[in-house]
C-alpha positions as CSV (number, residue, x, y, z in Angstrom):
1,M,0.0,0.0,0.0
2,M,1.3,3.5,-1.0
3,E,2.4,5.8,1.9
4,R,0.2,8.9,2.0
5,D,3.3,11.0,2.8
6,N,5.0,9.7,-0.3
7,L,2.7,11.6,-2.6
8,R,3.1,15.0,-4.3
9,L,1.4,17.1,-7.0
10,N,2.6,16.9,-10.5
11,V,3.5,20.6,-10.4
12,S,5.0,20.7,-13.9
13,L,1.8,19.3,-15.4
14,L,-0.2,21.9,-13.5
15,R,2.1,24.7,-14.7
16,R,1.8,23.6,-18.3
17,R,-2.0,23.0,-18.3
18,V,-3.1,26.0,-16.1
19,P,-0.6,28.8,-16.5
20,N,-2.9,31.4,-14.8
21,L,-3.5,29.2,-11.8
22,T,-4.4,32.0,-9.3
23,S,-7.4,33.1,-11.4
24,A,-8.4,29.6,-12.3
25,A,-8.3,28.5,-8.7
26,K,-10.5,31.4,-7.5
27,A,-13.0,30.8,-10.3
28,V,-13.7,27.2,-9.0
29,G,-13.8,28.2,-5.4
30,L,-10.3,27.3,-4.3
31,R,-8.1,29.5,-2.2
32,P,-4.9,30.4,-4.1
33,A,-2.9,30.2,-0.9
34,T,-4.1,26.6,-0.4
35,V,-3.1,25.7,-3.9
36,S,0.3,27.3,-3.5
37,N,0.9,25.4,-0.2
38,L,-0.1,22.1,-1.9
39,C,2.3,22.9,-4.8
40,T,5.3,23.7,-2.5
41,G,4.5,20.8,0.0
42,K,3.6,23.0,2.9
43,I,0.3,21.1,2.8
44,S,0.9,17.5,2.1
45,V,-1.2,15.8,-0.6
46,G,-2.1,13.0,1.8
47,K,-3.8,15.5,4.1
48,S,-5.5,17.7,1.6
49,E,-9.3,17.6,0.8
50,V,-10.4,15.3,-2.0
51,R,-12.5,18.0,-3.5
52,T,-9.5,20.3,-3.8
53,L,-7.5,17.6,-5.7
54,V,-10.5,16.8,-7.9
55,A,-10.9,20.5,-8.7
56,L,-7.2,20.8,-9.6
57,A,-7.4,17.7,-11.8
58,D,-10.5,19.2,-13.6
59,L,-8.6,22.5,-14.2
60,A,-5.6,20.6,-15.6
61,E,-8.0,18.3,-17.6
62,C,-6.2,15.3,-16.3
63,S,-7.0,12.3,-14.1
64,L,-6.1,12.2,-10.4
65,D,-3.5,9.5,-11.2
66,E,-1.8,12.0,-13.5
67,L,-2.1,14.9,-11.0
68,I,-0.6,13.0,-8.1
69,I,2.9,11.6,-8.4
70,R,3.7,8.6,-6.2
71,G,7.0,7.7,-4.7
72,E,9.2,10.2,-6.5
73,K,12.3,11.6,-4.8
74,I,12.8,15.3,-4.7
75,E,16.5,16.1,-4.7
76,M,17.9,19.1,-2.8
77,I,20.7,21.2,-4.1
78,E,22.8,22.2,-1.1
79,T,23.7,25.9,-1.6
80,K,25.7,26.1,1.6
81,I,23.7,29.3,2.3
82,K,22.4,28.7,5.8
83,T,18.9,30.2,5.7
84,L,18.1,28.8,2.3
85,D,19.2,25.3,3.0
86,L,17.4,25.2,6.4
87,F,14.1,26.8,5.6
88,A,13.5,26.6,1.9
89,P,15.8,24.2,0.1
90,L,16.5,24.5,-3.6
91,A,14.8,21.6,-5.5
92,K,17.0,20.2,-8.2
93,G,15.4,20.6,-11.6
94,G,12.5,22.6,-10.1
95,T,11.4,26.2,-10.4
96,V,12.1,28.7,-7.7
97,G,10.4,32.1,-7.4
98,L,12.1,35.1,-5.8
99,V,9.5,37.4,-4.4
100,A,11.0,40.8,-3.5
101,R,10.7,44.5,-3.9
102,K,13.6,46.5,-5.3
103,N,16.7,46.8,-3.1
104,M,15.9,43.8,-0.9
105,G,18.9,41.9,-2.3
106,Q,17.3,39.4,-4.6
107,L,19.9,40.1,-7.4
108,V,22.8,39.6,-4.9
109,V,21.3,36.3,-3.9
110,L,20.9,35.2,-7.5
111,S,24.4,36.3,-8.4
112,E,25.8,34.4,-5.3
113,L,23.8,31.3,-6.3
114,F,25.1,31.4,-9.8
115,Y,28.7,31.8,-8.5
116,R,28.3,28.8,-6.1
117,L,26.5,26.6,-8.7
118,K,29.2,27.3,-11.3
119,T,31.8,26.0,-8.9
120,E,29.7,22.8,-8.7
121,G,29.8,22.4,-12.5
122,F,26.5,24.0,-13.4
123,T,26.2,26.2,-16.6
124,T,24.4,29.4,-15.8
125,I,22.0,31.0,-18.3
126,L,20.2,34.4,-18.1
127,L,17.3,35.2,-20.4
128,M,17.5,39.0,-20.6
129,P,14.4,40.9,-19.7
130,K,12.7,43.5,-22.0
131,G,13.8,47.0,-21.0
132,D,16.8,48.6,-19.4
133,F,17.9,47.1,-16.1
134,P,21.5,48.3,-15.3
135,E,21.3,46.5,-11.9
136,L,21.8,43.2,-13.8
137,L,25.4,44.1,-14.6
138,D,26.5,42.6,-11.2
139,V,24.7,39.3,-12.0
140,L,26.2,39.1,-15.5
141,G,29.6,38.5,-14.1
142,N,28.5,35.0,-13.0
143,V,26.5,34.2,-16.1
144,D,27.9,31.8,-18.7
145,I,25.3,32.4,-21.4
146,T,22.9,35.3,-22.0
147,T,19.9,34.9,-24.4
148,Q,17.4,37.3,-25.9
149,S,14.4,35.0,-26.6
150,I,12.7,31.8,-25.6
151,D,13.7,30.2,-28.8
152,E,17.4,31.1,-28.4
153,T,17.3,29.8,-24.8
154,Y,15.9,26.5,-26.0
155,E,18.6,26.2,-28.6
156,K,21.4,27.0,-26.1
157,I,20.1,24.6,-23.5
158,T,19.6,21.7,-25.9
159,A,23.1,22.3,-27.3
160,L,24.5,21.6,-23.8
161,G,23.0,18.1,-23.7
162,T,20.9,16.2,-21.2
163,E,23.9,15.4,-18.9
164,K,24.7,19.0,-18.1
165,E,23.4,20.6,-15.0
166,I,21.9,24.0,-15.8
167,A,20.8,27.0,-13.7
168,F,18.5,29.3,-15.7
169,A,17.1,32.6,-14.7
170,A,14.4,34.8,-16.3
171,D,12.3,37.8,-15.4
172,K,8.5,37.6,-14.7
173,G,7.8,39.3,-18.1
174,H,8.6,36.0,-19.7
175,V,6.2,34.2,-17.3
176,V,3.3,36.6,-18.1
177,T,3.6,35.9,-21.8
178,G,3.6,32.1,-21.2
179,G,7.1,31.8,-22.7
180,I,8.6,30.1,-19.6
181,Y,5.9,27.4,-19.6
182,E,6.3,26.8,-23.3
183,L,10.1,26.5,-22.8
184,Q,9.7,24.0,-19.9
185,E,7.3,21.9,-21.8
186,R,9.6,21.7,-24.9
187,L,12.5,20.8,-22.7
188,Q,10.5,18.1,-20.9
189,Q,9.4,16.6,-24.2
190,I,13.1,15.9,-25.1
191,G,14.1,14.7,-21.6
192,M,15.9,17.8,-20.4
193,E,15.2,17.5,-16.7
194,S,18.3,19.0,-15.2
195,V,17.3,22.6,-15.6
196,T,16.8,24.5,-12.3
197,T,14.8,27.7,-13.1
198,F,14.9,30.9,-11.1
199,L,12.1,33.4,-11.7
200,L,12.3,37.0,-10.5
201,D,10.5,40.3,-11.0
202,L,12.8,43.3,-11.5
203,T,9.9,45.8,-11.0
204,G,9.1,44.6,-7.4
205,E,5.4,44.4,-8.2
206,V,5.5,40.7,-7.5
207,M,5.1,41.4,-3.7
208,D,1.5,42.5,-4.3
209,E,0.4,39.3,-6.0
210,E,-0.8,36.1,-4.4
211,M,0.8,33.6,-6.7
212,P,2.9,35.7,-9.1
213,Y,4.7,32.8,-10.8
214,G,2.1,30.1,-10.6
215,P,3.0,26.7,-8.9
216,L,6.6,26.5,-7.7
217,E,8.9,23.9,-6.2
218,T,10.6,26.6,-4.0
219,L,9.5,30.0,-2.9
220,W,11.9,32.6,-1.4
221,Q,10.0,35.6,-0.1
222,F,12.2,38.5,0.8
223,D,11.5,40.6,3.9
224,A,11.5,44.4,4.1
225,D,12.3,44.4,7.8
226,L,15.4,42.1,7.5
227,S,16.6,44.2,4.5
228,A,16.1,47.5,6.4
229,R,18.2,46.2,9.3
230,H,20.9,44.8,6.9
231,R,20.2,41.2,7.8
232,F,21.3,39.6,4.6
233,P,20.3,37.4,2.9
234,A,16.9,39.0,3.6
235,V,14.9,35.8,2.9
236,N,11.9,35.5,5.3
237,P,12.5,32.2,7.1
238,V,8.9,32.0,8.3
239,V,7.0,32.1,5.0
240,S,9.6,30.9,2.5
241,T,9.1,27.2,1.7
242,S,10.0,24.3,-0.7
243,S,8.6,21.0,-1.9
244,V,11.8,19.5,-0.5
245,L,10.1,20.0,2.9
246,E,7.5,17.3,2.2
247,G,7.7,14.6,4.8
248,A,8.6,11.8,2.4
249,H,11.6,13.6,1.0
250,M,13.2,15.3,4.0
251,D,15.6,14.1,6.6
252,Q,13.6,14.0,9.8
253,N,16.3,15.6,11.9
254,H,16.4,18.5,9.4
255,F,12.6,18.7,9.5
256,F,12.5,18.7,13.3
257,I,15.1,21.5,13.7
258,Q,13.5,23.5,10.9
259,Q,10.2,23.4,12.6
260,R,11.6,24.4,16.0
261,A,13.6,27.2,14.4
262,Q,10.6,28.5,12.5
263,K,8.4,28.4,15.6
264,L,11.1,30.4,17.6
265,L,11.5,33.0,14.9
266,R,7.7,33.4,14.5
267,R,7.4,34.2,18.2
268,Y,10.5,36.3,18.2
269,R,9.1,38.5,15.5
270,E,5.9,39.1,17.5
271,L,8.0,40.0,20.6
272,R,10.2,42.3,18.6
273,S,7.1,44.3,17.6
274,L,6.3,44.7,21.3
275,V,9.9,45.7,22.1
276,N,9.9,48.4,19.5
277,V,6.8,49.9,21.1
278,R,7.4,49.3,24.9
279,G,11.1,48.6,25.2
280,E,12.9,45.4,26.0
281,E,12.7,46.0,29.7
282,N,9.0,45.6,29.6
283,L,9.0,42.1,28.2
284,P,7.6,39.5,30.5
285,T,10.4,37.5,32.2
286,S,8.9,34.3,30.7
287,E,9.4,35.7,27.2
288,M,12.9,37.1,27.6
289,Q,14.6,33.8,26.8
290,T,12.6,33.3,23.6
291,F,13.5,36.9,22.6
292,K,17.2,36.5,23.2
293,R,17.4,33.1,21.4
294,G,15.4,34.5,18.5
295,E,17.9,37.4,18.3
296,R,20.8,35.1,18.2
297,L,19.3,32.7,15.6
298,E,18.4,35.7,13.4
299,A,22.0,37.0,13.7
300,Y,23.5,33.5,12.9
301,L,21.4,33.3,9.7
302,T,23.2,36.3,8.2
303,Q,26.0,35.2,6.0
304,P,28.9,36.9,4.1
305,F,28.7,36.3,0.3
306,Y,31.6,35.7,-2.1
307,V,30.2,38.1,-4.6
308,A,30.0,40.9,-2.1
309,E,33.6,40.6,-0.7
310,E,34.8,43.8,-2.4
311,Y,31.9,45.8,-1.0
312,T,31.8,44.4,2.5
313,G,35.4,43.6,3.1
314,Q,34.3,40.2,4.6
315,K,35.4,36.9,3.2
316,G,32.5,34.8,1.8
317,E,31.4,31.8,3.8
318,S,30.0,28.4,2.9
319,V,28.3,26.3,5.6
320,N,27.4,22.7,5.0
321,L,23.8,21.8,5.9
322,Q,24.9,19.4,8.7
323,D,26.9,22.2,10.3
324,T,24.0,24.6,10.0
325,L,21.7,22.0,11.7
326,K,24.2,21.4,14.5
327,D,24.6,25.2,15.1
328,V,20.9,26.0,15.0
329,Q,20.1,23.2,17.4
330,A,22.8,24.5,19.8
331,I,21.2,28.0,19.6
332,L,17.7,26.6,20.2
333,D,19.0,24.6,23.2
334,G,20.6,27.6,24.8
335,A,24.3,26.9,24.2
336,Y,24.8,30.5,23.0
337,D,22.6,32.3,25.4
338,S,25.6,34.1,27.0
339,Q,27.3,34.8,23.6
340,E,27.5,38.4,22.6
341,L,25.0,39.0,19.8
342,E,27.5,40.8,17.6
343,R,29.7,37.7,17.5
344,L,27.0,35.8,15.7
345,N,26.5,38.4,12.9
346,Y,27.9,37.5,9.5
347,V,29.8,34.4,10.5
348,G,30.1,30.9,8.9
349,K,29.7,27.9,11.1
350,L,30.1,28.3,14.9
């Protein structure tokens, strides 16, 4: 008998069949947030309502057997960026959406990822957006191939062959036209499954939309508060998510620590709002430990990037997932309660 936790949605099929999934979901009475959580694995298929799955199958004009994939392994790409690997791992061969306003650091994160992936043997490709975006110059230094159209991108990717690992990035403008879905379908038809796609919106309008890119394997939502306080990478650890987090695909120790860390940070953010209004001295004694540990965990999750070395004067750091898990567990358990907060800012492993 098939394990319920070993089920997931066929997101690529949904993406091809229902490009405008937000509107389509609303039209049949589904909450876009629910659909998004199902696609990323935040809500497991085994625990979802049957009517929701039936409605999605109807939208995609497919059977439930086609919509639900059984027993497939989702492989994680370890970026060695602490907050990404812990809270919203990169799904190999999947699509990741970067949700950010301007100046939140999304292009620095993309440039850093391209830099790191290139050292792991990936070929990096950027489909240039329509319009003038001088801020892309910093990213181009870590791009192997630039293209100007969907057709040219298809030709360049196919020329690399099916054995080559590819990291591909495109602006939301190519999502809106349907070009990205067309490209992904064409690549799937010829067996090109090693393309990991990054979607971003250079206008920043993506923050105001519920499902700006449609179904995703990984969602990285950037946070204005983290950015304003120079806590980079400013990826929100509470709401960012990934299909890698599905129970059947994730190491249980990783899952346990991730859940504890997320719970702490969620409460810490609530307490921080109170501190900003009333002052830290007015926090209840019972909440002080939570606040202090949340501060330390948030500080630890900052990380120096290789691509920013000339601007920050700090050497880039890579942290293996197992080191991240060990360090985070130590912070959660109070091992660093007496550590000065500043000593946890922009470090590698502890």
